[in-house]
N, C-alpha and C positions, 0 to 999 in steps of 0.2 A: 235630122235628129241630131243634138248637141253630143260632143265627144268626151262623155264623162270616164275618167280612170276607174280602174276596179276601187283601188285604195285613195281615200283622201286622206291625207294626212295634215295637220295643222304644225306649224312650225312652234318652236319653243318659247316663241316672242309672242306667237298668238293664244298662246293656253290661258284659261281664263284666271284671273287673279283673285277671283272672290265666288263664295258659294252665294247658290241664291235661296231665300227663305221664301216657299210658296204660299208659307202662313199670311205674309205681308200684301197679298192680293186676293185673298179668298175674300169672299161675298159675306161668307159666315164660317167664323171659326170652330174648329171641333170643339166638342163641351171638354171643359177643364179635367183633369186627372183629381181623382179623390183621395183622400188619405183614408184609408180603411179602417183605420182607429174611428175618427172624428165623422166620416163623411164629408167632409168640406172640402173644396178645392185645394191642391197640394201648393204650397208656399216653397219658393226657390230651397230656403234651407232646409225644408222636409227631405229635399233630397241629398242633401250634402253626405249622410252615413252612406249613401249607394254609389252615388257618381262623385266625381272629382266635381270643383265648382264651377269653373268654365263650362263645364258640359250640361251641368243644371241650370245654368244661365241660358244656355241655348235651346237648351230643353224648353222653356217657357217663354223664349222672346219671341210675340206674334206680332213685332211690328218691324223690325231690321230689316229691311229687302235684301241687301247685299251685306255680307261679313267677309270684311278681308282674310284670305289663305294666309297664316304666318309663313314667313320667307324659307321656314325650317321644312316645312309643309311640301312646300312648293319645290324645294329641291330633291326632297324624297320622291313626289311625284313623278318627276324628271326622269328618274330611272327606269320609270314603266309606261310613262304618258306623255304626249298624247296616246290614246289608244285609235285606233282606225276605225273609220268608216267607210262599209265597204259595199259596193253596189254587186247584188247576186247576178249578176250576168247569166252565169250557166244556172242556176235556179230558174231564174226567168223562162229560158230557152226549152228546160226538160220541161217545164209546167206548162209552154205555149201559152202563156198569159200577156196580154199588153201591159200590165202592172209593172211599173220601176219599184224592184226591192233594194232596201238599203237593211243593210244590220251594222249595228256599233258593237266591235269586238272586244268585250273585257278581258280576255282569257290570256292576254301577254305577261303573267307575272306568277311566280313560285305557287301562290295558291290556286291559280288557273281561273279568278273570278274577279269578279268588281269589288269585293268585301274589302281590298287591302285599302280603298278610298276613304274609308271612313275608320277601318282598324289604325293608320298611322296617324290619325288627327286625333282619336282618343287615348292613344298610347302617349303623343306629344304632350297633351294637357297634365295629364297623369303625372309624367316626369316633371313637367314645369313647375307643378305641385309639391313636388319631393314628394309623391308616392312609390313605394317600392315593389309592390306586387298586385296583380290585377287577376281576375276571376272572370268564366265566361262560360255559356254554352255553343255547343256546334250542333248541327244537324246533320248535313252531307259532310261536314268537315272542311269545306270554304272559308268561314269563317275562323275558323280555330286557326288555321294555317295561316291564315293573313294575320292574323293577331299575334300566332307565334313570330311568325318573319319581323313585325314591329318591334315587339317586347324586345327581340335579341337585338332588334338594332339600337332601340334606346335605353337597353340595361335594365330591362323591369323581369322579374318573375312573373309566371303564369299558371294557372290552374284551369283546364279546359274541360267541361263534363260534356262528354260526345251522347248523343241522343244513343241507346245500347242497339239499336237496330243498325243502323250506320255505322257503329263501332265494330259491329261484326260482321258487316258487308265489306269493310272498306280498312281492313289491316292497316295498308301501304297510307292511307290518311294517317293514322295514326304516327306512324314511322319518321313521317316527314315532320309533323306537330314536334315529335321529339326531337329531329335534328336539330329543331331552332329552341332545345333546351326545355320547353313548356312539357309539366305533368298534364296527361290524359286521363280521367277517369270515365268508365261506362256508364251510363246514367239510366234510369235511377241506381243508384248505390248507397251502399250502407256506410258511408262517410260522414253523412249530414243524417239530421233528425227528419229534414223534408224526402229525403230518398228512403230512409227506414220505413218511415208512414205508408209513403206511395206503394213500397215494396210489399207490406202487410197487406194492404187492399188489393193488392193484384200483383201477386208471385211473379207471374209468368208474363211480365209486360214486357213489350219490346221499346218503351219510353215513347217519350215526344219533348218538341222544345220547352213546352210549359214544364215539364218535369224539370230537365236539367237547368232551367231558368231558377226554379224554387232552390235548386243545390247550389248554384254559385251564387247567387245572392246570398243565401247564408253563411257559404263560405266567406264572401269578402265584409258583411259586417261583424262577422265573429273573428277576423284577424287582424291585428292593428296595421294600420298605413297600408290598407287593402282597399281596393274599390272593384266595384263589377261593371264592365263596359258589355254592351249587346251590340248584336251584327247589323238588326236589322226593327221593325216596328217605329222605333223612338223617332221622334221630331228630330233629335240630334243628327240621326244616323242619314234621315232623308235630306239634310242637308248637305251633308257630308258627299251624298252622293250626287248632289245637283253637279258636280263637276261633270258625270255623263251628260248629261242634257245639254249643259252649256258649251262642252266641246261640240256636241253634235250639230247642234244651230250654226255655231259660227263655222263647222265644216259644211252643211247645207247651204250656206249661203255664198261658199267659195264656187259653187257647181250652179247655183241659181236653182237651187229646188227647194220645197217647203211639203212634208207628209200628209197627204190626207188622210191617214189612218196611222196612229201611234200604237203598238203594241208589246205588251211586257209581261213576264211571268210574275205572278205573285203569289208570295207565301206569307211573309211577314209585310212585305212592300217595298225593301230598300233599293232594289233594281229598279223597280217601277216608277216608284218617285223620285228616283233620281234622273232617269231617262226623261219623263213628260214634262219636267218644271217649267222650259220656255216655251212649251208648248201651251200648257195648261194654262199659262200666265197669259198667252195671246188670246184663248178660249175666252178665260176670264173677263178681260179687259176689251172683249169685240172684236179682237183686231184680225182672229181667223178663227175658223171651227172644224178642226179636224178631229175624228173617231178616234177615242183613247179605248184602247181596249186591256182590260186584266184578265190573264187567262191563269186558272188554278187548278188543280188535280181534282178530279172527281171525288176521290177518295178523303178527301179533305175540303169543302165547298164553303169556305167560311162567307164569301161576299155571296155567290148564288141560291144558297141555302141556309145562311146564318140568319143570325137575329140582331138587329141594331141597338145594343144595349150595352150598360155599364157590366165591366166583367175583369174579374183579375188577370193580370197579363202573365200568370204561371198556375201551374197545378196545384202548386203547395198553399198559395193564398196569402204570401206574404209580400208580394208587391204592392206598389197603387194601382188604383182602378182606374181603367179607361173606356169611353164610349167608343165602341167600333163593331163593326161586323164579327160576331164571333160565334163558335159551336157550343163553347161552354168549357170554363177551364180545365175540367175535368175528363173533357175529349180526348180518347187517347186513338187517334187514325190508325188505317192498318198500316203494316210496315214495307210500305210500297216504297220504289227506289228512288223516288224526287224526295229526298230526305230534308233537301231545304225548305221545301214549300209543306213541311208537314205542323204547320203552327194552328193553333184554336181560333188564333183572332187574324185581324188585319190592321196595318197602321192608321190610327184616328185621324190623318189627316186623309189619306185615300179613302178610307169608309167613311168620311164626310161628304168625300167629292163625288162619291158613287150615290150616297143616301140624295145628294141635291141634284143627280141628273147629270154631273159632268163628264162621266164615265159610264163604259160598258163593262159586264164581266161574261166570262162563259167557263165553263168547266168541262174537261177531257179527261178521258180514261187513258191509263199510261201503256196501252197498247199500241193506241194512236197515236200517241204522243212517240214511242219509239219507232213507230212506222216512219212519222216526219223525221226523226231525226237521223235514222238511217238514210233515208233518200236523202234528205241534207248532205249529210258526210260524203256519198259517192260524189254529189254535184259541187259541192264547195270546199271540200278536201278537208274541213275540219270537222272533227269529232265531237260535238257538243256533250255539255253536261244534261241530265235528263231535267233539269228545271229548264234551264234555257229552251229545251226541246219542245216546252209548252207553247212558247211564245214562235215558235217554227211551226209547229201545228196549225196555230192560227193565222199566221201569214199566210203560209200554204192555202188555206181554206179560202181565204181574203183573195190570193191571188185567182185561185179557180174561179171564184165569183166573177172577177173582173172577166176571165176567158169566155164564162157566159154572156156578159154582158157588152162587151166591146169595150168594157169603160180603161182608159188609161192610167190608173190611178198610182199614186206613189205611196209606199207601204215600206214604214220605219218598224223595225224591231230591234229590241235587245237583246244580243247575244250574250249572255252573262259568264260565260265561263266554259272550262272545255271540260270533257268526260272520261279523261283518262285513266280515273280512279274510280270509275263507275262499272269497269268489264264485267262485274258479277252480275248488273243488271243488263248489258247487251247480250251476255250470254243467254240469261234467262228467256229473253226476247229472242233471240234466234234460234234456242233448243225448244220454244212454244210453250213452254213451264210457265211463262208471265200472264198471271191473271188479273182481272178489273174488279176490283173491290169498289162497291157504291154502298153507302151508309144508306140504311133505310130510315124512314121517319122516325121510327121508334127507335132507333139508334142516336138521332141527333136532340130527341125528345131528353132523354135521359140529361145531355149538356143542358139544354134549355132549362129544365126544372132545376137546375144547381145554381143559377145565375142568383148572383146576390140579391137581397131585398133592400132598395135604398128607398125610406118614404119620400112623398112626393114627387118622386121621379121615376121608380119601375117598382112596382111592388106585386 
């Protein structure tokens, strides 16, 4: 058996110099975003009031396979990248599995997650355009923290609309965001028309990413020299996050490994899309056939129980419409502890790949997720974020299947970040007060009934 180190690092010289655009290799592209007023495909100029120009261009670029990473962003990446690819020897031993388990650990920065990879890119392009402020939403708080870090570095003002359930559960996330001089507002709030409307319809709501997006977009388009940035779902975000997968495949080549199974947690799709890029490319080109598994919470099961349809990306219905797996833009998931996965839809890129059979999806209850999280923490010494622990749960399940069959498969999963700001969740699990809420078919039908009517497409 080959002697593989616990941690495999690239050198700075080996770090990727380009982002990979998965759309360039897809057999069929995702359907275009639609202008909600005209129901026609979005043009690049339509996005300029919301996004800065370069990001609008990246959003709609379906053909450029590799995009150079600007030197300023490469230099920023070097402060916390390359991130390690880790062989989970102790986890393998504890499970008694013949499987070889690897994880790409993205928690080595103040945000504690992969989110900084796209935050620095988006802020860089905003600064380059001469913008002075940005707005965004955040669920669990990783994206808000990452964007606050990047805005402080480049000198831009930032307003963060944080999902109210997470805002209440994670006060120290607010403190970190404020440390980087950003303004944090619990969403839905009374500071925007969208927020006031949502509160009037559902006064006790704990919010959702869809609600927070509505508020952030409204704030951006009504504030001079300001734009909105998003931490997941969008094509541009998956592009920036491809640094994860590009590093991972290089690291695996160094040890002569290739995954049979690639697993990532899935909320909006940023981590999963970033991790799977080069492996999905091999699959699309017929060079390899890894199983690719998206893992989502049973409380917000957009892939496993959603509809593949055009829908608004926000609850207030002011954003462009995307064809994706969705639970309906009005769907408000239960206030579970995986705040970063509480989005009603899924990346159009990942939705299309799943719809066309290139990916699998599973949903898991949060008590099983935290069972896996605590088991992993005790064996590998890293306390995982609840979002990341969804991938851990599936990786453990696949490793146990290998134990039953005797197959020595290579399993790769994304450890998107750390759980040090999620201690309320861990306390709930240890105290036995954590519950598993799974929406009924009737709950989901209400969201499906409110999907937009698009003549000739969905009626």
